[in-house]
C-alpha positions as CSV (number, residue, x, y, z in Angstrom):
1,M,11.5,-55.3,36.5
2,L,7.8,-55.0,37.9
3,N,7.0,-52.2,35.5
4,T,8.3,-54.1,32.6
5,N,5.8,-57.2,33.6
6,L,3.2,-55.1,34.0
7,Y,3.5,-53.4,30.7
8,E,3.8,-56.8,28.9
9,V,0.3,-57.8,30.8
10,I,-1.2,-54.8,29.8
11,E,-0.2,-55.3,25.9
12,E,-1.1,-58.9,26.1
13,K,-4.7,-57.9,27.5
14,D,-5.2,-55.3,24.8
15,R,-4.3,-57.9,22.0
16,I,-6.7,-60.4,23.2
17,E,-9.6,-58.0,23.7
18,K,-9.2,-56.2,20.0
19,R,-12.4,-56.7,18.4
20,T,-12.4,-58.1,14.8
21,R,-14.3,-56.6,12.1
22,P,-17.1,-58.7,10.7
23,S,-17.2,-59.0,7.3
24,F,-20.4,-59.3,5.7
25,T,-21.4,-61.6,2.7
26,K,-22.2,-60.5,-0.7
27,E,-26.1,-61.5,-0.1
28,Q,-26.0,-59.2,3.2
29,I,-25.0,-56.4,1.5
30,S,-26.9,-56.8,-1.3
31,K,-30.1,-56.9,0.5
32,M,-29.2,-53.9,2.6
33,T,-28.0,-52.1,-0.6
34,E,-31.4,-52.9,-2.3
35,W,-33.3,-51.7,0.6
36,I,-31.2,-48.4,0.7
37,D,-31.3,-47.7,-3.1
38,S,-35.2,-48.1,-3.1
39,H,-35.7,-45.9,0.0
40,S,-33.0,-43.0,-1.4
41,H,-35.7,-40.2,-0.6
42,N,-35.4,-41.3,3.2
43,P,-32.6,-43.8,4.1
44,Y,-33.6,-44.3,7.5
45,P,-35.1,-47.7,8.4
46,T,-37.6,-47.8,10.9
47,E,-36.8,-50.5,13.9
48,S,-39.4,-52.8,12.3
49,E,-37.5,-52.6,9.1
50,K,-34.4,-53.0,10.6
51,E,-35.8,-56.3,12.3
52,K,-36.9,-57.3,9.1
53,L,-33.4,-57.0,7.4
54,S,-31.6,-58.5,10.5
55,I,-33.7,-61.7,9.9
56,A,-33.3,-61.6,6.2
57,T,-29.4,-61.2,6.6
58,G,-28.7,-63.2,9.8
59,L,-27.2,-60.0,11.0
60,N,-27.9,-58.5,14.5
61,L,-29.8,-55.2,14.8
62,K,-26.7,-53.3,16.0
63,Q,-24.8,-54.6,12.9
64,V,-27.7,-53.5,10.4
65,S,-27.8,-50.0,12.4
66,I,-24.2,-49.4,12.0
67,W,-24.2,-50.6,8.3
68,F,-26.7,-47.7,7.4
69,T,-25.1,-45.2,9.5
70,N,-21.7,-45.8,7.6
71,T,-23.5,-46.2,4.3
72,R,-25.1,-42.9,4.6
73,K,-21.9,-41.2,5.8
74,V,-20.2,-42.6,2.7
75,N,-23.0,-41.8,0.3
76,F,-23.2,-38.2,1.8
77,Y,-19.3,-37.7,1.5
78,E,-19.5,-39.0,-2.5
79,Q,-22.5,-36.7,-3.1
80,F,-20.6,-33.7,-1.4
81,C,-17.4,-34.3,-3.5
82,N,-19.4,-34.7,-6.8
83,F,-20.6,-31.3,-5.9
84,L,-17.6,-29.5,-5.7
């Protein structure tokens, strides 16, 4: 009986602590996409560029950085698949 309750407590804790995925607005995505399109030769924003995008979009620096990392991965994958 004690083990069952312990498992229930752990499951409840995990359920509560799950992070939700942020949804970006079209305007936020548009501003970051505009930046990455105009810098396709080097799609790595500097810290100051990330700060400017953070202010412009209302996102924090971590969200901006993660968005760029994920977008570069997707773009690379798409280019690789088109190459084959």
